[in-house]
MILOBA-624700 format. One record per residue: y, x, z of N, C-alpha, C in turn. Coordinates in steps of 0.001 Angstrom, whole numbers, plus 500000, padded with zeros to 6 digits. Layout:
BEGIN
Y_X_Z_Y_X_Z_Y_X_Z
...
This chain:
BEGIN
380041_534488_489477_380451_535519_488541_379214_536102_487861
379283_536278_486575_378212_536896_485815_378346_538400_485951
377247_539093_486149_377302_540544_486272_376556_541192_485123
377224_542126_484436_376560_542863_483372_375361_543617_483923
375398_543986_485193_374353_544808_485761_373170_544011_486275
373098_542732_485943_371919_541925_486230_371255_541621_484901
369957_541767_484852_369222_541597_483605_369291_540167_483093
369386_540025_481803_369402_538718_481146_368138_538578_480292
366994_538995_480813_365755_539026_480051_365335_537645_479539
365639_536580_480267_365249_535234_479856_366424_534513_479219
366944_535101_478180_368137_534543_477525_367836_533178_476926
368813_532319_476984_368706_530972_476445_368531_531033_474933
367697_530170_474393_367451_530184_472950_368328_529185_472209
369282_528606_472903_370167_527617_472280_370860_528210_471058
370816_527491_469953_371503_527911_468729_372904_527330_468741
373827_528054_468153_375188_527548_468045_375624_527665_466601
376476_526756_466166_376969_526774_464801_378251_527565_464663
378819_528011_465777_380054_528777_465717_379811_530115_465042
380790_530621_464302_380625_531935_463703_380548_533003_464782
379826_534067_464500_379672_535142_465469_380956_535926_465631
381580_536282_464540_382818_537056_464628_383963_536086_464846
384636_536205_465961_385733_535301_466276_386912_536091_466804
388071_535514_466676_389245_536048_467360_389136_535569_468804
390064_535960_469631_390032_535462_471000_390038_533942_470963
389172_533287_471732_389086_531832_471693_390347_531176_472248
390547_529903_471860_391727_529165_472310_391832_529116_473826
390672_529004_474513_390714_528884_475966_391018_530201_476655
390959_531321_475917_391253_532610_476546_392749_532752_476731
393151_533033_477932_394560_533135_478263_394746_534386_479116
395592_535294_478677_395793_536539_479419_396324_536310_480827
396853_535121_481106_397317_534831_482462_396165_534847_483463
394924_534677_482972_393774_534745_483864_393561_536170_484380
394035_537129_483630_393790_538525_483972_394882_539062_484872
394511_540012_485704_395525_540738_486451_396363_541495_485437
397623_541721_485742_398529_542354_484788_397992_543694_484286
397384_544495_485171_396899_545805_484726_395752_545701_483729
395020_544569_483725_393944_544382_482754_394451_543787_481450
395567_543095_481482_396090_542447_480278_396328_543460_479168
396708_544673_479523_396945_545709_478519_395668_546125_477795
394511_545811_478364_393238_546166_477733_392957_545326_476495
393716_544265_476310_393505_543379_475176_394754_543394_474312
394914_544488_473604_396157_544717_472860_395985_544560_471365
394916_543915_470905_394750_543664_469489_393711_544517_468797
393120_545505_469495_392119_546350_468846_390703_545885_469158
390547_544728_469809_389228_544279_470201_388491_543616_469041
387170_543684_469112_386294_542983_468180_385472_542036_469041
385442_540759_468680_384789_539747_469502_383473_539303_468889
382561_538897_469749_381261_538401_469344_380943_537199_470222
380665_536060_469607_380354_534838_470349_378930_534928_470872
378740_534663_472169_377409_534683_472768_377141_533340_473426
375861_532944_473443_375510_531655_474032_374839_531808_475386
374413_533006_475736_373829_533233_477053_374328_534546_477585
375174_534599_478541_375875_533444_479083_376882_532930_478066
377340_531699_478217_378291_531119_477273_379614_531851_477367
380118_532278_476234_381402_532963_476224_381542_533887_475040
382322_534916_475252_382617_535895_474215_382470_537275_474829
381836_538177_474095_381797_539570_474519_382722_540325_473568
383626_541108_474133_384582_541893_473355_384274_543358_473528
384576_544142_472491_384610_545580_472712_385926_546090_472170
386464_547072_472865_387675_547752_472426_387635_549169_472984
388713_549894_472881_388683_551302_473289_388434_551490_474777
388596_550445_475577_388395_550540_477016_386947_550304_477429
386190_549515_476662_384812_549207_477029_384365_547877_476474
383379_547293_477162_382828_545993_476789_383270_545001_477856
383706_543824_477410_384263_542834_478325_383613_541484_478050
383152_540830_479097_382551_539510_478976_383561_538484_479461
383874_537523_478588_384847_536484_478919_384178_535125_478888
384548_534291_479825_384095_532911_479880_385314_532013_479929
385104_530724_480105_386226_529790_480107_387217_530053_481227
386777_530696_482304_387690_530980_483418_388389_532323_483256
388138_533019_482162_388788_534308_481923_387798_535452_481928
388262_536619_482330_387440_537824_482337_386387_537729_483426
385111_537813_483035_384014_537769_483997_383591_539169_484415
383609_540103_483461_383185_541466_483776_383662_542430_482703
383966_543645_483118_384320_544733_482199_383480_545950_482539
382997_546619_481510_382221_547840_481691_382834_548909_480792
383284_550032_481358_383875_551086_480524_382807_551775_479674
383224_552371_478555_382275_553028_477650_381483_554126_478341
382081_554811_479308_381357_555894_479982_380157_555374_480758
380108_554075_481047_378981_553483_481765_377916_552921_480827
378174_552943_479511_377249_552381_478523_376490_553510_477836
375171_553400_477811_374341_554392_477132_374218_554054_475648
373811_552821_475347_373712_552398_473954_373606_550877_473861
373824_550388_472643_373682_548973_472330_372664_548839_471205
371919_547749_471239_370932_547489_470191_370990_545995_469867
370868_545665_468586_370844_544266_468180_369512_543963_467521
368818_542945_468012_367564_542466_467439_367893_541211_466643
367886_541341_465307_368275_540243_464435_367355_539046_464500
366049_539272_464659_365106_538154_464716_365334_537298_465954
365522_537955_467090_365709_537213_468333_367175_536933_468638
368090_537503_467839_369529_537321_468027_369987_537846_469387
369394_538977_469827_369724_539537_471133_370503_540835_471000
371591_540912_471729_372354_542141_471869_371945_542731_473212
371368_543928_473193_370945_544587_474423_371910_545716_474732
372434_545708_475946_373349_546745_476412_372612_547555_477472
372447_548855_477218_371811_549754_478186_372882_550642_478794
372677_550999_480044_373705_551690_480802_373376_553155_481059
374405_553930_481338_374268_555357_481620_373426_555598_482865
373549_554722_483843_372738_554848_485055_371331_554372_484739
370359_555241_484925_368976_554902_484603_368472_553745_485455
368972_553602_486674_368497_552541_487558_369150_551178_487296
370082_551101_486355_370713_549820_486007_369905_549148_484902
369506_547901_485130_368743_547157_484125_369598_546892_482893
368978_546952_481705_369707_546563_480496_370055_545072_480563
371067_544686_479818_371497_543291_479751_371226_542778_478346
370697_541563_478257_370477_540930_476962_371393_539722_476842
372139_539675_475748_373036_538555_475471_372586_537883_474179
372414_536572_474211_372032_535805_473020_373273_535644_472152
373163_536074_470895_374300_536062_469972_374251_534800_469122
375417_534207_468891_375522_533020_468048_375272_533387_466582
375382_532440_465729_374877_532362_464364_374922_533562_463419
376021_534252_463210_376086_535174_462082_375953_536646_462460
376154_537496_461474_375920_538933_461575_376962_539642_462448
376524_540417_463446_377451_541124_464337_377801_542531_463847
377764_542768_462542_377953_544114_462007_379277_544742_462449
380379_544021_462338_381684_544580_462706_381715_544960_464187
381147_544096_465027_381092_544364_466464_380290_545634_466738
379114_545749_466116_378242_546905_466352_378869_548194_465821
379532_548127_464662_380191_549321_464118_381318_549793_465035
382104_548855_465548_383187_549222_466470_382613_549803_467759
381542_549200_468266_380909_549704_469487_380372_551116_469277
379730_551361_468132_379198_552699_467842_380324_553729_467806
381425_553366_467187_382568_554280_467116_383084_554620_468520
383218_553617_469370_383701_553851_470739_382702_554679_471545
381411_554360_471417_380390_555124_472138_380362_556577_471680
380356_556776_470358_380338_558142_469823_381544_558935_470309
382691_558286_470377_383911_558953_470832_383822_559335_472311
383081_558556_473093_383011_558816_474536_382028_559929_474901
381082_560240_474016_380073_561266_474321_380550_562614_473803
380689_563564_474722_381175_564894_474378_380019_565883_474264
379082_565818_475204_378002_566800_475271_376815_566190_475997
375601_566454_475496_374377_566029_476172_373443_567231_476223
372951_567540_477417_372022_568653_477606_370936_568226_478583
369759_568826_478437_368657_568607_479375_368256_569934_479980
367723_569856_481199_367287_571070_481892_366117_570710_482789
365096_571572_482788_363949_571375_483668_364209_572148_484957
364042_571477_486092_364264_572109_487391_363032_572910_487799
363162_573685_488869_362030_574471_489373_360869_573580_489788
361160_572359_490224_360102_571432_490637_359488_570676_489460
359967_570940_488236_359405_570312_487047_360085_569021_486608
361103_568602_487312_361841_567388_486959_362837_567720_485853
362904_566858_484847_363877_567047_483774_365144_566274_484109
366266_566983_484076_367575_566375_484287_368278_566248_482948
368992_565144_482759_369824_564984_481572_371276_564935_482037
372063_565824_481484_373484_565853_481807_374283_565399_480602
375171_564478_480820_376021_563957_479758_377469_564080_480193
378280_564677_479329_379715_564731_479577_380326_563634_478720
381062_562725_479379_381666_561585_478698_383182_561656_478831
383867_561101_477843_385333_561037_477835_385727_559572_477981
386569_559263_478980_386998_557877_479131_388172_557580_478200
388685_556358_478239_389737_555934_477302_391042_556691_477493
391214_557355_478628_392422_558151_478858_392203_559627_478558
390990_559992_478123_390692_561375_477784_390132_562193_478929
389975_561586_480107_389421_562311_481247_387922_562516_481047
387444_563720_481358_386026_564046_481203_385270_563739_482494
384092_563134_482341_383228_562804_483466_381846_563366_483192
381191_563899_484214_379844_564441_484069_378870_563486_484749
377844_563056_484003_376803_562176_484529_375487_562934_484497
374788_562986_485619_373488_563654_485691_372456_562602_486078
371386_562481_485290_370282_561573_485592_368979_562346_485560
368056_561992_486454_366705_562546_486410_365924_561728_485389
365402_562394_484371_364660_561711_483310_363207_561509_483716
362670_562453_484484_361303_562345_484983_361346_562223_486501
360306_561628_487068_360263_561409_488514_359890_562687_489254
360337_562759_490473_359995_563890_491326_361175_564315_492166
360907_565197_493114_361980_565653_494001_362898_566656_493299
364187_566503_493556_365176_567421_492998_366127_567813_494121
366340_569100_494274_367290_569574_495280_368711_569309_494794
369573_568872_495700_370966_568613_495346_371615_569863_494768
371202_571030_495247_371778_572281_494734_371457_572473_493252
370261_572011_492807_369907_572114_491387_370788_571188_490541
371051_570000_491056_371926_569058_490358_373336_569637_490284
373815_570169_491406_375159_570758_491445_375278_571945_490495
374234_572797_490454_374251_573956_489549_374303_573507_488092
373509_572482_487755_373484_571973_486385_374845_571384_486015
375426_570623_486925_376761_570074_486673_377765_571205_486458
377662_572259_487262_378549_573412_487111_378407_574066_485748
377159_574184_485263_376915_574762_483937_377596_573926_482848
377463_572604_482951_378076_571722_481955_379598_571826_481993
380158_571847_483185_381616_571970_483326_382105_573303_482769
381336_574361_483020_381712_575688_482521_381692_575731_480997
380702_575071_480377_380618_575028_478914_381890_574470_478292
382509_573516_478996_383681_572826_478452_384980_573213_479155
384921_574244_479982_386102_574686_480742_386728_573549_481541
385893_572766_482212_386402_571648_483033_386687_572121_484441
C-alpha cells in the first residue's frame, strides 16, 4: 500500500503522454471501495494523472485520494493538509500536511497543466481553514493554532509547536481553550 505520509522525494522522472486532467479511469471501479467510501466519489472530484506512484490523485470536498489499479490506495481529509504546491519545471505536486512531523509527499504529474486540480484544491483548503493564530509561550516556544472545518462542518483545533523547545501541556491546553472561546466551540 502506498502511504501519503511517506516522502516521495525521489519521484520517477518517467514522462507520460496521457493528459493530466482526466475523468475517473476505466480501471477505477467503485466496487473496490467500501460502501461508506463510495459516497466520497459523487461527481465533484477533479482528477490529476500521476506517474509516481502510477495512478490518479483526486480531490473533492472530502480530501485528497490516491487511486491505483487496485482501487483506493489512500485518502487524506482536508483538515490534515496544510498546503499544496506545483513545480511546473519538475512536474511535481507537493502535498504538505498539518502535522509538522509528517513529511511532505511529492507526486510526479503527467503531461499537461494541473490548473483545474490546483484551483479546486485551493477552494477546498480555504474552506477548511477557519482561524489561524500564533502565541509565544512562557518558555519562548511559538505555538500555531489552526481551527479547521471538516467536510461535515465539524470544527477541529490543531496545535503545533513552530519553534523547538519545551512546552507545558497546560500552555497548549490554555491556547486551545482561547481558540475555542473565540469561536464559541
